[in-house]
C-alpha positions in Angstrom: -0.1 0.0 0.1 3.1 2.0 -0.1 2.0 4.2 -3.3 -1.7 4.7 -2.0 -2.9 8.3 -2.3 -3.9 9.8 0.8 -6.9 12.3 1.0 -7.7 14.3 4.2 -11.7 15.1 4.3 -10.9 18.7 5.6 -11.1 22.2 4.3 -9.3 23.1 7.8 -6.0 24.5 7.2 -4.7 23.6 11.0 -5.4 19.9 10.0 -3.7 20.1 6.6 -0.8 21.8 8.5 -0.9 18.7 11.2 -0.7 16.3 8.4 2.1 18.1 6.7 4.4 17.7 9.7 4.1 13.9 8.8 5.9 14.7 5.6 3.3 13.2 3.3 1.8 14.3 0.3 -1.9 14.4 0.2 -4.9 16.4 -0.9 -7.3 18.0 0.9 -11.2 18.0 0.0 -13.7 19.2 2.1 -16.4 17.1 3.5 -19.9 18.7 4.1 -22.0 16.8 6.2 -24.5 17.6 9.1 -22.8 18.2 12.3 -26.0 18.4 14.4 -25.7 16.2 17.6 -28.0 13.2 17.9 -30.3 13.1 20.7 -28.8 11.4 23.9 -25.5 11.4 21.9 -22.4 11.8 24.2 -19.4 13.9 23.2 -17.1 10.8 22.3 -20.0 9.1 19.8 -20.4 12.6 18.5 -16.9 13.3 17.5 -16.3 9.7 16.1 -19.6 9.5 14.1 -18.6 13.4 12.7 -14.8 11.8 11.7 -16.5 8.9 10.1 -18.8 10.8 8.4 -16.4 12.9 6.7 -14.1 10.2 5.5 -17.2 8.1 4.2 -18.5 11.5 2.4 -15.3 11.6 0.4 -14.0 7.8 0.1 -16.5 6.9 -2.9 -15.1 9.6 -4.6 -11.5 8.1 -4.0 -11.7 4.2 -4.0 -8.1 3.8 -4.6 -7.1 6.5 -1.5 -6.5 6.3 2.0 -9.2 8.9 3.3 -8.6 10.3 7.1 -11.4 12.2 8.6 -11.3 14.1 12.0 -13.8 16.2 14.0 -13.1 17.8 17.5 -15.7 18.4 19.9 -15.4 20.5 23.0 -17.3 18.9 26.0 -18.7 21.0 28.8 -20.4 18.3 31.4 -23.2 17.2 29.1 -23.0 19.5 26.5 -21.0 19.3 23.4 -19.8 22.5 21.8 -19.0 22.8 18.1 -18.6 26.1 16.2 -20.0 29.2 17.4 -22.8 30.6 15.3 -22.3 34.1 16.3 -20.6 36.7 19.2 -23.5 35.7 21.4 -22.8 31.6 21.1 -19.2 32.3 21.3 -19.5 34.4 24.7 -22.0 31.6 26.1 -19.3 29.2 25.1 -16.2 30.8 26.4 -18.1 31.9 29.6 -19.1 28.3 30.6 -15.4 27.1 29.8 -13.8 30.0 31.8 -12.1 29.3 34.7 -12.8 25.3 34.4 -11.4 22.3 33.1 -13.1 20.5 30.3 -12.8 17.7 27.6 -11.7 17.9 24.2 -12.6 14.9 22.0 -11.0 14.4 18.7 -12.4 11.5 16.6 -10.4 10.0 13.7 -11.5 7.8 10.8 -9.1 6.0 8.4 -10.4 4.5 5.3 -8.2 2.5 2.9 -8.5 -0.2 0.7 -8.8 -3.7 1.5 -8.6 -2.9 5.3 -12.0 -2.5 7.7 -12.4 1.2 8.7 -10.9 2.4 11.4 -12.5 4.9 14.2 -11.0 6.3 17.3 -11.0 9.2 19.7 -8.3 11.3 21.6 -9.3 13.1 24.9 -7.5 15.7 26.2 -8.0 17.8 29.3 -7.9 21.5 29.1 -7.9 24.3 31.6 -8.9 27.9 30.8 -8.0 30.9 33.0 -11.1 33.1 34.1 -12.3 35.2 31.1 -13.8 38.5 31.7 -16.7 39.5 28.9 -14.7 42.3 27.5 -11.7 39.7 26.9 -14.0 37.2 25.2 -15.2 40.1 23.2 -11.9 41.5 22.2 -11.0 37.4 21.0 -14.0 37.3 19.2 -12.9 40.4 16.9 -9.6 38.7 16.0 -12.0 36.3 13.7 -9.8 33.2 15.4 -13.0 31.6 17.3 -15.4 31.6 14.4 -14.8 27.8 12.9 -13.1 26.4 16.1 -14.9 23.8 18.5 -15.7 25.7 22.0 -14.9 29.0 20.2 -11.4 29.0 20.7 -8.2 27.8 18.8 -5.2 26.6 20.9 -2.5 27.2 18.5 -3.5 30.9 18.2 -4.2 33.8 20.3 -6.4 31.7 22.7 -3.0 29.8 24.1 -2.6 32.4 26.3 -5.7 31.6 27.9 -4.8 28.0 28.7 -3.5 27.4 32.2 -3.0 23.5 31.7 -3.4 20.8 28.9 -3.2 17.2 29.5 -3.2 15.1 26.6 -2.5 15.8 23.0 -1.9 19.6 21.6 -2.4 18.4 18.3 -5.6 16.5 18.5 -7.0 19.9 20.4 -5.9 21.5 17.3 -8.1 19.0 15.2 -5.9 16.0 14.1 -4.3 13.8 16.5 -0.6 13.6 15.0 0.6 10.6 16.9 -2.7 8.5 16.7 -2.9 9.1 12.8 0.7 8.2 12.2 0.3 4.7 14.0 -2.8 3.6 11.9 -1.3 5.1 8.8 1.7 2.5 9.9 -0.4 -0.2 10.5 -2.1 -0.1 7.1 1.7 0.1 5.4 1.7 3.8 5.0 4.5 4.5 7.4 5.4 8.2 7.3 9.0 7.2 7.9 9.4 4.8 5.2 10.8 1.6 6.5 12.0 3.4 9.9 10.1 2.3 13.1 8.9 5.1 15.7 12.2 4.8 17.2 14.1 5.6 13.9 15.5 2.0 13.8 15.4 0.3 10.3 13.1 -2.6 10.1 
């Protein structure tokens, strides 16, 4: 499967940059799916369903490719925060997350020829500083929260709000790099060629 093309089912520049870190050539193709949570669907199930949905939406058009789908959900208690609709929605989300520790769940789906679909998730814990309403409004004005789950992008200016992160930084950004590379190795698409994760030739 070494010459199998790779398709990233996403329009996210952050996910593309993360996949580029693996040194792989790939094509990014936006996946347009309904991201509305199902009734009583927990955040892990939601993130995994959306990741699977994105990969499955693109895979029929690229039957000989390895298709990667990913989606991130910010969980505050029993509520799943997706992308904010507007300033008021961002204020609601960031107001709830302010001064608390919350979960960030990133689903990963990989579809490749001849192997079963792989779906998993990575859960991280993020603690945000207490945010004043004026700070939230100023942050919204940067344009960064739009399109970001939970109304913040950890890799950008919101990094100054993060008190503590336990888990995967890349997963909070939108694509779990370690888990993605591990799955690609399992199906014969090792980003390091024949080298193992420790750099030793196999």
